[in-house]
PDB file with one MODEL, atoms N, CA, C and O in Angstrom:
MODEL        1
ATOM      1  N   VAL A   1     166.218  34.497  12.557  1.00  0.00           N
ATOM      2  CA  VAL A   1     164.983  35.109  12.096  1.00  0.00           C
ATOM      3  C   VAL A   1     163.833  34.123  12.270  1.00  0.00           C
ATOM      4  O   VAL A   1     162.725  34.515  12.637  1.00  0.00           O
ATOM      5  N   LYS A   2     164.092  32.862  12.011  1.00  0.00           N
ATOM      6  CA  LYS A   2     163.048  31.852  12.154  1.00  0.00           C
ATOM      7  C   LYS A   2     162.521  31.821  13.582  1.00  0.00           C
ATOM      8  O   LYS A   2     161.332  31.595  13.805  1.00  0.00           O
ATOM      9  N   ARG A   3     163.388  32.043  14.528  1.00  0.00           N
ATOM     10  CA  ARG A   3     162.988  32.019  15.929  1.00  0.00           C
ATOM     11  C   ARG A   3     161.991  33.131  16.248  1.00  0.00           C
ATOM     12  O   ARG A   3     161.066  32.928  17.036  1.00  0.00           O
ATOM     13  N   ALA A   4     162.174  34.299  15.642  1.00  0.00           N
ATOM     14  CA  ALA A   4     161.257  35.416  15.882  1.00  0.00           C
ATOM     15  C   ALA A   4     159.843  35.052  15.440  1.00  0.00           C
ATOM     16  O   ALA A   4     158.877  35.403  16.118  1.00  0.00           O
ATOM     17  N   TRP A   5     159.709  34.362  14.328  1.00  0.00           N
ATOM     18  CA  TRP A   5     158.379  33.936  13.873  1.00  0.00           C
ATOM     19  C   TRP A   5     157.782  32.937  14.843  1.00  0.00           C
ATOM     20  O   TRP A   5     156.586  32.983  15.130  1.00  0.00           O
ATOM     21  N   ARG A   6     158.599  32.045  15.345  1.00  0.00           N
ATOM     22  CA  ARG A   6     158.102  31.023  16.270  1.00  0.00           C
ATOM     23  C   ARG A   6     157.627  31.659  17.576  1.00  0.00           C
ATOM     24  O   ARG A   6     156.579  31.288  18.105  1.00  0.00           O
ATOM     25  N   VAL A   7     158.392  32.608  18.091  1.00  0.00           N
ATOM     26  CA  VAL A   7     158.022  33.265  19.343  1.00  0.00           C
ATOM     27  C   VAL A   7     156.741  34.057  19.152  1.00  0.00           C
ATOM     28  O   VAL A   7     155.874  34.058  20.026  1.00  0.00           O
ATOM     29  N   ARG A   8     156.616  34.726  18.025  1.00  0.00           N
ATOM     30  CA  ARG A   8     155.440  35.546  17.749  1.00  0.00           C
ATOM     31  C   ARG A   8     154.173  34.701  17.645  1.00  0.00           C
ATOM     32  O   ARG A   8     153.091  35.151  18.021  1.00  0.00           O
ATOM     33  N   CYS A   9     154.307  33.483  17.136  1.00  0.00           N
ATOM     34  CA  CYS A   9     153.143  32.630  16.912  1.00  0.00           C
ATOM     35  C   CYS A   9     152.976  31.580  18.004  1.00  0.00           C
ATOM     36  O   CYS A   9     152.180  30.657  17.838  1.00  0.00           O
ATOM     37  N   ALA A  10     153.691  31.690  19.099  1.00  0.00           N
ATOM     38  CA  ALA A  10     153.643  30.678  20.145  1.00  0.00           C
ATOM     39  C   ALA A  10     152.297  30.634  20.846  1.00  0.00           C
ATOM     40  O   ALA A  10     151.916  29.588  21.373  1.00  0.00           O
ATOM     41  N   SER A  11     151.572  31.735  20.867  1.00  0.00           N
ATOM     42  CA  SER A  11     150.324  31.774  21.612  1.00  0.00           C
ATOM     43  C   SER A  11     149.119  31.318  20.796  1.00  0.00           C
ATOM     44  O   SER A  11     148.011  31.253  21.328  1.00  0.00           O
ATOM     45  N   MET A  12     149.311  31.003  19.519  1.00  0.00           N
ATOM     46  CA  MET A  12     148.170  30.619  18.698  1.00  0.00           C
ATOM     47  C   MET A  12     147.755  29.177  18.973  1.00  0.00           C
ATOM     48  O   MET A  12     148.483  28.410  19.603  1.00  0.00           O
ATOM     49  N   SER A  13     146.583  28.835  18.492  1.00  0.00           N
ATOM     50  CA  SER A  13     146.086  27.485  18.640  1.00  0.00           C
ATOM     51  C   SER A  13     146.973  26.516  17.868  1.00  0.00           C
ATOM     52  O   SER A  13     147.600  26.894  16.879  1.00  0.00           O
ATOM     53  N   LYS A  14     147.022  25.291  18.314  1.00  0.00           N
ATOM     54  CA  LYS A  14     147.908  24.324  17.701  1.00  0.00           C
ATOM     55  C   LYS A  14     147.361  23.694  16.424  1.00  0.00           C
ATOM     56  O   LYS A  14     148.089  22.960  15.756  1.00  0.00           O
ATOM     57  N   SER A  15     146.105  23.953  16.062  1.00  0.00           N
ATOM     58  CA  SER A  15     145.547  23.306  14.882  1.00  0.00           C
ATOM     59  C   SER A  15     146.178  23.806  13.589  1.00  0.00           C
ATOM     60  O   SER A  15     146.137  23.092  12.587  1.00  0.00           O
ATOM     61  N   CYS A  16     146.751  24.984  13.569  1.00  0.00           N
ATOM     62  CA  CYS A  16     147.383  25.530  12.359  1.00  0.00           C
ATOM     63  C   CYS A  16     148.905  25.478  12.427  1.00  0.00           C
ATOM     64  O   CYS A  16     149.577  25.926  11.497  1.00  0.00           O
ATOM     65  N   LYS A  17     149.451  24.951  13.492  1.00  0.00           N
ATOM     66  CA  LYS A  17     150.892  24.963  13.691  1.00  0.00           C
ATOM     67  C   LYS A  17     151.629  24.165  12.624  1.00  0.00           C
ATOM     68  O   LYS A  17     152.693  24.585  12.171  1.00  0.00           O
ATOM     69  N   GLY A  18     151.091  23.037  12.220  1.00  0.00           N
ATOM     70  CA  GLY A  18     151.734  22.229  11.182  1.00  0.00           C
ATOM     71  C   GLY A  18     151.790  22.961   9.854  1.00  0.00           C
ATOM     72  O   GLY A  18     152.775  22.868   9.122  1.00  0.00           O
ATOM     73  N   MET A  19     150.729  23.687   9.550  1.00  0.00           N
ATOM     74  CA  MET A  19     150.702  24.462   8.309  1.00  0.00           C
ATOM     75  C   MET A  19     151.718  25.593   8.352  1.00  0.00           C
ATOM     76  O   MET A  19     152.366  25.886   7.347  1.00  0.00           O
ATOM     77  N   LEU A  20     151.860  26.227   9.501  1.00  0.00           N
ATOM     78  CA  LEU A  20     152.848  27.292   9.642  1.00  0.00           C
ATOM     79  C   LEU A  20     154.258  26.727   9.484  1.00  0.00           C
ATOM     80  O   LEU A  20     155.098  27.337   8.823  1.00  0.00           O
ATOM     81  N   ASP A  21     154.520  25.579  10.079  1.00  0.00           N
ATOM     82  CA  ASP A  21     155.839  24.962   9.959  1.00  0.00           C
ATOM     83  C   ASP A  21     156.165  24.618   8.513  1.00  0.00           C
ATOM     84  O   ASP A  21     157.289  24.836   8.061  1.00  0.00           O
ATOM     85  N   ASP A  22     155.183  24.080   7.780  1.00  0.00           N
ATOM     86  CA  ASP A  22     155.386  23.761   6.366  1.00  0.00           C
ATOM     87  C   ASP A  22     155.667  25.015   5.551  1.00  0.00           C
ATOM     88  O   ASP A  22     156.549  25.022   4.693  1.00  0.00           O
ATOM     89  N   TYR A  23     154.919  26.065   5.821  1.00  0.00           N
ATOM     90  CA  TYR A  23     155.102  27.319   5.090  1.00  0.00           C
ATOM     91  C   TYR A  23     156.476  27.914   5.354  1.00  0.00           C
ATOM     92  O   TYR A  23     157.159  28.328   4.417  1.00  0.00           O
ATOM     93  N   LEU A  24     156.888  27.962   6.607  1.00  0.00           N
ATOM     94  CA  LEU A  24     158.194  28.528   6.936  1.00  0.00           C
ATOM     95  C   LEU A  24     159.335  27.689   6.371  1.00  0.00           C
ATOM     96  O   LEU A  24     160.352  28.231   5.937  1.00  0.00           O
ATOM     97  N   ALA A  25     159.168  26.368   6.376  1.00  0.00           N
ATOM     98  CA  ALA A  25     160.192  25.505   5.784  1.00  0.00           C
ATOM     99  C   ALA A  25     160.293  25.738   4.280  1.00  0.00           C
ATOM    100  O   ALA A  25     161.389  25.744   3.721  1.00  0.00           O
ATOM    101  N   CYS A  26     159.158  25.930   3.632  1.00  0.00           N
ATOM    102  CA  CYS A  26     159.143  26.198   2.197  1.00  0.00           C
ATOM    103  C   CYS A  26     159.848  27.515   1.888  1.00  0.00           C
ATOM    104  O   CYS A  26     160.649  27.591   0.955  1.00  0.00           O
ATOM    105  N   VAL A  27     159.554  28.536   2.660  1.00  0.00           N
ATOM    106  CA  VAL A  27     160.190  29.841   2.440  1.00  0.00           C
ATOM    107  C   VAL A  27     161.684  29.755   2.723  1.00  0.00           C
ATOM    108  O   VAL A  27     162.492  30.367   2.024  1.00  0.00           O
ATOM    109  N   GLU A  28     162.047  28.995   3.748  1.00  0.00           N
ATOM    110  CA  GLU A  28     163.461  28.852   4.098  1.00  0.00           C
ATOM    111  C   GLU A  28     164.255  28.165   2.989  1.00  0.00           C
ATOM    112  O   GLU A  28     165.426  28.483   2.779  1.00  0.00           O
ATOM    113  N   GLN A  29     163.631  27.229   2.280  1.00  0.00           N
ATOM    114  CA  GLN A  29     164.303  26.497   1.208  1.00  0.00           C
ATOM    115  C   GLN A  29     164.200  27.193  -0.143  1.00  0.00           C
ATOM    116  O   GLN A  29     164.773  26.721  -1.125  1.00  0.00           O
ATOM    117  N   SER A  30     163.483  28.299  -0.205  1.00  0.00           N
ATOM    118  CA  SER A  30     163.260  28.987  -1.477  1.00  0.00           C
ATOM    119  C   SER A  30     164.521  29.720  -1.940  1.00  0.00           C
ATOM    120  O   SER A  30     165.391  30.042  -1.130  1.00  0.00           O
ATOM    121  N   PRO A  31     164.613  29.982  -3.247  1.00  0.00           N
ATOM    122  CA  PRO A  31     165.757  30.742  -3.769  1.00  0.00           C
ATOM    123  C   PRO A  31     165.824  32.165  -3.209  1.00  0.00           C
ATOM    124  O   PRO A  31     166.891  32.779  -3.194  1.00  0.00           O
ATOM    125  N   CYS A  32     164.703  32.676  -2.758  1.00  0.00           N
ATOM    126  CA  CYS A  32     164.666  34.025  -2.182  1.00  0.00           C
ATOM    127  C   CYS A  32     165.607  34.121  -0.977  1.00  0.00           C
ATOM    128  O   CYS A  32     166.321  35.112  -0.823  1.00  0.00           O
ATOM    129  N   VAL A  33     165.606  33.109  -0.140  1.00  0.00           N
ATOM    130  CA  VAL A  33     166.453  33.105   1.056  1.00  0.00           C
ATOM    131  C   VAL A  33     167.845  32.572   0.729  1.00  0.00           C
ATOM    132  O   VAL A  33     168.851  33.132   1.165  1.00  0.00           O
ATOM    133  N   LYS A  34     167.896  31.485  -0.042  1.00  0.00           N
ATOM    134  CA  LYS A  34     169.170  30.813  -0.284  1.00  0.00           C
ATOM    135  C   LYS A  34     170.074  31.556  -1.264  1.00  0.00           C
ATOM    136  O   LYS A  34     171.249  31.775  -0.968  1.00  0.00           O
ATOM    137  N   LYS A  35     169.547  31.947  -2.424  1.00  0.00           N
ATOM    138  CA  LYS A  35     170.395  32.547  -3.452  1.00  0.00           C
ATOM    139  C   LYS A  35     170.406  34.068  -3.406  1.00  0.00           C
ATOM    140  O   LYS A  35     171.456  34.692  -3.563  1.00  0.00           O
ATOM    141  N   GLN A  36     169.232  34.664  -3.189  1.00  0.00           N
ATOM    142  CA  GLN A  36     169.150  36.122  -3.217  1.00  0.00           C
ATOM    143  C   GLN A  36     169.488  36.756  -1.871  1.00  0.00           C
ATOM    144  O   GLN A  36     169.610  37.977  -1.769  1.00  0.00           O
ATOM    145  N   LYS A  37     169.638  35.926  -0.838  1.00  0.00           N
ATOM    146  CA  LYS A  37     170.068  36.366   0.503  1.00  0.00           C
ATOM    147  C   LYS A  37     169.132  37.385   1.163  1.00  0.00           C
ATOM    148  O   LYS A  37     169.583  38.247   1.917  1.00  0.00           O
ATOM    149  N   PHE A  38     167.825  37.283   0.877  1.00  0.00           N
ATOM    150  CA  PHE A  38     166.853  38.093   1.602  1.00  0.00           C
ATOM    151  C   PHE A  38     166.593  37.439   2.950  1.00  0.00           C
ATOM    152  O   PHE A  38     166.851  36.248   3.122  1.00  0.00           O
ATOM    153  N   SER A  39     166.088  38.201   3.897  1.00  0.00           N
ATOM    154  CA  SER A  39     165.752  37.615   5.195  1.00  0.00           C
ATOM    155  C   SER A  39     164.466  36.802   5.063  1.00  0.00           C
ATOM    156  O   SER A  39     163.694  36.991   4.123  1.00  0.00           O
ATOM    157  N   LEU A  40     164.250  35.912   6.000  1.00  0.00           N
ATOM    158  CA  LEU A  40     163.044  35.081   6.002  1.00  0.00           C
ATOM    159  C   LEU A  40     161.801  35.950   6.112  1.00  0.00           C
ATOM    160  O   LEU A  40     160.781  35.668   5.482  1.00  0.00           O
ATOM    161  N   THR A  41     161.886  36.988   6.898  1.00  0.00           N
ATOM    162  CA  THR A  41     160.744  37.884   7.089  1.00  0.00           C
ATOM    163  C   THR A  41     160.386  38.614   5.806  1.00  0.00           C
ATOM    164  O   THR A  41     159.211  38.678   5.446  1.00  0.00           O
ATOM    165  N   SER A  42     161.367  39.162   5.113  1.00  0.00           N
ATOM    166  CA  SER A  42     161.060  39.907   3.888  1.00  0.00           C
ATOM    167  C   SER A  42     160.582  38.979   2.784  1.00  0.00           C
ATOM    168  O   SER A  42     159.755  39.382   1.965  1.00  0.00           O
ATOM    169  N   CYS A  43     161.077  37.752   2.737  1.00  0.00           N
ATOM    170  CA  CYS A  43     160.583  36.798   1.738  1.00  0.00           C
ATOM    171  C   CYS A  43     159.152  36.379   2.053  1.00  0.00           C
ATOM    172  O   CYS A  43     158.328  36.260   1.146  1.00  0.00           O
ATOM    173  N   ALA A  44     158.854  36.157   3.316  1.00  0.00           N
ATOM    174  CA  ALA A  44     157.511  35.733   3.704  1.00  0.00           C
ATOM    175  C   ALA A  44     156.492  36.841   3.465  1.00  0.00           C
ATOM    176  O   ALA A  44     155.361  36.568   3.062  1.00  0.00           O
ATOM    177  N   LYS A  45     156.882  38.081   3.709  1.00  0.00           N
ATOM    178  CA  LYS A  45     155.965  39.203   3.510  1.00  0.00           C
ATOM    179  C   LYS A  45     155.948  39.697   2.071  1.00  0.00           C
ATOM    180  O   LYS A  45     155.002  40.367   1.658  1.00  0.00           O
ATOM    181  N   GLY A  46     156.987  39.372   1.301  1.00  0.00           N
ATOM    182  CA  GLY A  46     157.065  39.824  -0.077  1.00  0.00           C
ATOM    183  C   GLY A  46     157.501  41.263  -0.216  1.00  0.00           C
ATOM    184  O   GLY A  46     157.169  41.916  -1.206  1.00  0.00           O
ATOM    185  N   THR A  47     158.239  41.771   0.753  1.00  0.00           N
ATOM    186  CA  THR A  47     158.712  43.155   0.696  1.00  0.00           C
ATOM    187  C   THR A  47     160.089  43.224   0.038  1.00  0.00           C
ATOM    188  O   THR A  47     160.754  42.200  -0.123  1.00  0.00           O
ATOM    189  N   ASP A  48     160.505  44.398  -0.334  1.00  0.00           N
ATOM    190  CA  ASP A  48     161.826  44.662  -0.913  1.00  0.00           C
ATOM    191  C   ASP A  48     162.076  43.897  -2.212  1.00  0.00           C
ATOM    192  O   ASP A  48     163.224  43.591  -2.535  1.00  0.00           O
ATOM    193  N   GLY A  49     161.035  43.589  -2.948  1.00  0.00           N
ATOM    194  CA  GLY A  49     161.193  42.875  -4.209  1.00  0.00           C
ATOM    195  C   GLY A  49     161.417  41.385  -4.046  1.00  0.00           C
ATOM    196  O   GLY A  49     161.720  40.698  -5.022  1.00  0.00           O
ATOM    197  N   ALA A  50     161.275  40.873  -2.840  1.00  0.00           N
ATOM    198  CA  ALA A  50     161.459  39.444  -2.587  1.00  0.00           C
ATOM    199  C   ALA A  50     160.190  38.698  -2.964  1.00  0.00           C
ATOM    200  O   ALA A  50     159.080  39.163  -2.704  1.00  0.00           O
ATOM    201  N   SER A  51     160.366  37.545  -3.574  1.00  0.00           N
ATOM    202  CA  SER A  51     159.198  36.729  -3.924  1.00  0.00           C
ATOM    203  C   SER A  51     159.512  35.260  -3.671  1.00  0.00           C
ATOM    204  O   SER A  51     160.668  34.839  -3.721  1.00  0.00           O
ATOM    205  N   VAL A  52     158.471  34.493  -3.401  1.00  0.00           N
ATOM    206  CA  VAL A  52     158.618  33.071  -3.118  1.00  0.00           C
ATOM    207  C   VAL A  52     157.947  32.267  -4.234  1.00  0.00           C
ATOM    208  O   VAL A  52     157.109  32.808  -4.955  1.00  0.00           O
ATOM    209  N   PRO A  53     158.298  30.984  -4.390  1.00  0.00           N
ATOM    210  CA  PRO A  53     157.677  30.161  -5.426  1.00  0.00           C
ATOM    211  C   PRO A  53     156.175  29.981  -5.200  1.00  0.00           C
ATOM    212  O   PRO A  53     155.660  30.245  -4.113  1.00  0.00           O
ATOM    213  N   GLU A  54     155.494  29.532  -6.234  1.00  0.00           N
ATOM    214  CA  GLU A  54     154.042  29.334  -6.177  1.00  0.00           C
ATOM    215  C   GLU A  54     153.654  28.306  -5.111  1.00  0.00           C
ATOM    216  O   GLU A  54     152.612  28.442  -4.470  1.00  0.00           O
ATOM    217  N   ALA A  55     154.478  27.292  -4.923  1.00  0.00           N
ATOM    218  CA  ALA A  55     154.177  26.272  -3.904  1.00  0.00           C
ATOM    219  C   ALA A  55     154.104  26.897  -2.514  1.00  0.00           C
ATOM    220  O   ALA A  55     153.253  26.527  -1.705  1.00  0.00           O
ATOM    221  N   CYS A  56     154.988  27.831  -2.244  1.00  0.00           N
ATOM    222  CA  CYS A  56     154.969  28.508  -0.942  1.00  0.00           C
ATOM    223  C   CYS A  56     153.754  29.423  -0.825  1.00  0.00           C
ATOM    224  O   CYS A  56     153.184  29.569   0.256  1.00  0.00           O
ATOM    225  N   ALA A  57     153.361  30.035  -1.933  1.00  0.00           N
ATOM    226  CA  ALA A  57     152.184  30.901  -1.910  1.00  0.00           C
ATOM    227  C   ALA A  57     150.927  30.098  -1.602  1.00  0.00           C
ATOM    228  O   ALA A  57     150.033  30.585  -0.911  1.00  0.00           O
ATOM    229  N   VAL A  58     150.852  28.877  -2.108  1.00  0.00           N
ATOM    230  CA  VAL A  58     149.711  28.000  -1.814  1.00  0.00           C
ATOM    231  C   VAL A  58     149.708  27.619  -0.342  1.00  0.00           C
ATOM    232  O   VAL A  58     148.654  27.618   0.295  1.00  0.00           O
ATOM    233  N   LYS A  59     150.861  27.298   0.197  1.00  0.00           N
ATOM    234  CA  LYS A  59     150.954  26.952   1.625  1.00  0.00           C
ATOM    235  C   LYS A  59     150.590  28.146   2.492  1.00  0.00           C
ATOM    236  O   LYS A  59     149.979  27.987   3.549  1.00  0.00           O
ATOM    237  N   ARG A  60     150.964  29.341   2.049  1.00  0.00           N
ATOM    238  CA  ARG A  60     150.612  30.556   2.783  1.00  0.00           C
ATOM    239  C   ARG A  60     149.099  30.765   2.780  1.00  0.00           C
ATOM    240  O   ARG A  60     148.514  31.111   3.806  1.00  0.00           O
ATOM    241  N   ALA A  61     148.468  30.555   1.626  1.00  0.00           N
ATOM    242  CA  ALA A  61     147.015  30.714   1.535  1.00  0.00           C
ATOM    243  C   ALA A  61     146.303  29.687   2.413  1.00  0.00           C
ATOM    244  O   ALA A  61     145.307  30.013   3.059  1.00  0.00           O
ATOM    245  N   ASN A  62     146.799  28.458   2.444  1.00  0.00           N
ATOM    246  CA  ASN A  62     146.203  27.422   3.292  1.00  0.00           C
ATOM    247  C   ASN A  62     146.345  27.781   4.771  1.00  0.00           C
ATOM    248  O   ASN A  62     145.420  27.578   5.558  1.00  0.00           O
ATOM    249  N   TYR A  63     147.495  28.309   5.136  1.00  0.00           N
ATOM    250  CA  TYR A  63     147.713  28.704   6.520  1.00  0.00           C
ATOM    251  C   TYR A  63     146.772  29.840   6.923  1.00  0.00           C
ATOM    252  O   TYR A  63     146.189  29.813   8.007  1.00  0.00           O
ATOM    253  N   PHE A  64     146.627  30.837   6.048  1.00  0.00           N
ATOM    254  CA  PHE A  64     145.758  31.960   6.385  1.00  0.00           C
ATOM    255  C   PHE A  64     144.288  31.550   6.409  1.00  0.00           C
ATOM    256  O   PHE A  64     143.514  32.099   7.194  1.00  0.00           O
ATOM    257  N   SER A  65     143.887  30.600   5.568  1.00  0.00           N
ATOM    258  CA  SER A  65     142.497  30.136   5.646  1.00  0.00           C
ATOM    259  C   SER A  65     142.270  29.346   6.931  1.00  0.00           C
ATOM    260  O   SER A  65     141.171  29.367   7.484  1.00  0.00           O
ATOM    261  N   CYS A  66     143.299  28.652   7.409  1.00  0.00           N
ATOM    262  CA  CYS A  66     143.197  27.958   8.695  1.00  0.00           C
ATOM    263  C   CYS A  66     143.051  28.970   9.821  1.00  0.00           C
ATOM    264  O   CYS A  66     142.231  28.787  10.721  1.00  0.00           O
ATOM    265  N   ARG A  67     143.842  30.035   9.776  1.00  0.00           N
ATOM    266  CA  ARG A  67     143.742  31.077  10.798  1.00  0.00           C
ATOM    267  C   ARG A  67     142.375  31.766  10.753  1.00  0.00           C
ATOM    268  O   ARG A  67     141.804  32.094  11.792  1.00  0.00           O
ATOM    269  N   LYS A  68     141.868  31.979   9.561  1.00  0.00           N
ATOM    270  CA  LYS A  68     140.550  32.589   9.406  1.00  0.00           C
ATOM    271  C   LYS A  68     139.476  31.680  10.005  1.00  0.00           C
ATOM    272  O   LYS A  68     138.512  32.152  10.607  1.00  0.00           O
ATOM    273  N   GLY A  69     139.658  30.380   9.829  1.00  0.00           N
ATOM    274  CA  GLY A  69     138.722  29.416  10.381  1.00  0.00           C
ATOM    275  C   GLY A  69     138.683  29.422  11.892  1.00  0.00           C
ATOM    276  O   GLY A  69     137.680  29.034  12.491  1.00  0.00           O
ATOM    277  N   GLN A  70     139.764  29.857  12.516  1.00  0.00           N
ATOM    278  CA  GLN A  70     139.779  29.935  13.976  1.00  0.00           C
ATOM    279  C   GLN A  70     138.907  31.070  14.485  1.00  0.00           C
ATOM    280  O   GLN A  70     138.455  31.046  15.630  1.00  0.00           O
ATOM    281  N   LEU A  71     138.669  32.060  13.643  1.00  0.00           N
ATOM    282  CA  LEU A  71     137.845  33.197  14.045  1.00  0.00           C
ATOM    283  C   LEU A  71     136.384  33.032  13.647  1.00  0.00           C
ATOM    284  O   LEU A  71     135.507  33.674  14.226  1.00  0.00           O
ATOM    285  N   ASP A  72     136.117  32.178  12.667  1.00  0.00           N
ATOM    286  CA  ASP A  72     134.767  31.947  12.183  1.00  0.00           C
ATOM    287  C   ASP A  72     134.005  31.084  13.192  1.00  0.00           C
ATOM    288  O   ASP A  72     134.458  29.997  13.552  1.00  0.00           O
ATOM    289  N   MET A  73     132.850  31.572  13.645  1.00  0.00           N
ATOM    290  CA  MET A  73     132.098  30.854  14.679  1.00  0.00           C
ATOM    291  C   MET A  73     131.623  29.482  14.218  1.00  0.00           C
ATOM    292  O   MET A  73     131.621  28.536  15.005  1.00  0.00           O
ATOM    293  N   ARG A  74     131.229  29.363  12.980  1.00  0.00           N
ATOM    294  CA  ARG A  74     130.800  28.047  12.485  1.00  0.00           C
ATOM    295  C   ARG A  74     131.927  27.030  12.557  1.00  0.00           C
ATOM    296  O   ARG A  74     131.740  25.900  13.008  1.00  0.00           O
ATOM    297  N   SER A  75     133.100  27.455  12.101  1.00  0.00           N
ATOM    298  CA  SER A  75     134.255  26.560  12.132  1.00  0.00           C
ATOM    299  C   SER A  75     134.676  26.253  13.556  1.00  0.00           C
ATOM    300  O   SER A  75     135.145  25.153  13.850  1.00  0.00           O
ATOM    301  N   ARG A  76     134.512  27.208  14.422  1.00  0.00           N
ATOM    302  CA  ARG A  76     134.903  26.974  15.812  1.00  0.00           C
ATOM    303  C   ARG A  76     134.025  25.914  16.462  1.00  0.00           C
ATOM    304  O   ARG A  76     134.499  25.129  17.283  1.00  0.00           O
ATOM    305  N   LEU A  77     132.753  25.890  16.098  1.00  0.00           N
ATOM    306  CA  LEU A  77     131.855  24.886  16.664  1.00  0.00           C
ATOM    307  C   LEU A  77     132.144  23.503  16.091  1.00  0.00           C
ATOM    308  O   LEU A  77     132.128  22.509  16.817  1.00  0.00           O
ATOM    309  N   ARG A  78     132.404  23.442  14.801  1.00  0.00           N
ATOM    310  CA  ARG A  78     132.674  22.163  14.135  1.00  0.00           C
ATOM    311  C   ARG A  78     134.103  21.696  14.316  1.00  0.00           C
ATOM    312  O   ARG A  78     134.401  20.509  14.187  1.00  0.00           O
ATOM    313  N   GLY A  79     134.977  22.628  14.612  1.00  0.00           N
ATOM    314  CA  GLY A  79     136.392  22.296  14.714  1.00  0.00           C
ATOM    315  C   GLY A  79     137.111  22.735  13.460  1.00  0.00           C
ATOM    316  O   GLY A  79     136.586  22.599  12.355  1.00  0.00           O
ATOM    317  N   ASN A  80     138.283  23.247  13.623  1.00  0.00           N
ATOM    318  CA  ASN A  80     139.072  23.737  12.497  1.00  0.00           C
ATOM    319  C   ASN A  80     139.700  22.573  11.754  1.00  0.00           C
ATOM    320  O   ASN A  80     140.153  21.610  12.373  1.00  0.00           O
ATOM    321  N   LYS A  81     139.730  22.654  10.439  1.00  0.00           N
ATOM    322  CA  LYS A  81     140.359  21.615   9.644  1.00  0.00           C
ATOM    323  C   LYS A  81     141.843  21.902   9.585  1.00  0.00           C
ATOM    324  O   LYS A  81     142.294  22.683   8.747  1.00  0.00           O
ATOM    325  N   GLY A  82     142.595  21.289  10.455  1.00  0.00           N
ATOM    326  CA  GLY A  82     144.037  21.520  10.515  1.00  0.00           C
ATOM    327  C   GLY A  82     144.788  20.229  10.308  1.00  0.00           C
ATOM    328  O   GLY A  82     144.297  19.309   9.653  1.00  0.00           O
ATOM    329  N   TYR A  83     145.962  20.162  10.860  1.00  0.00           N
ATOM    330  CA  TYR A  83     146.790  18.951  10.726  1.00  0.00           C
ATOM    331  C   TYR A  83     146.363  17.932  11.736  1.00  0.00           C
ATOM    332  O   TYR A  83     146.932  16.841  11.791  1.00  0.00           O
TER     333      TYR A  83
ENDMDL
END
């Protein structure tokens, strides 16, 4: 399942790649995947009653703000704050 996320995000800019890797690693180590046996995709999306810890939610918000910065013209001129 992790591979599907990597293939899907292969075409994105590399400035947010480190944040995506941290987020996916956090979700992979979460009790949602390990103990409750949900798939990585359902835990990451929060579907089927799956939930991730607050630390992963913060990493997800940071990743999405990085992605948003790639579309914002001001950030594009100044450069995205990534890894």
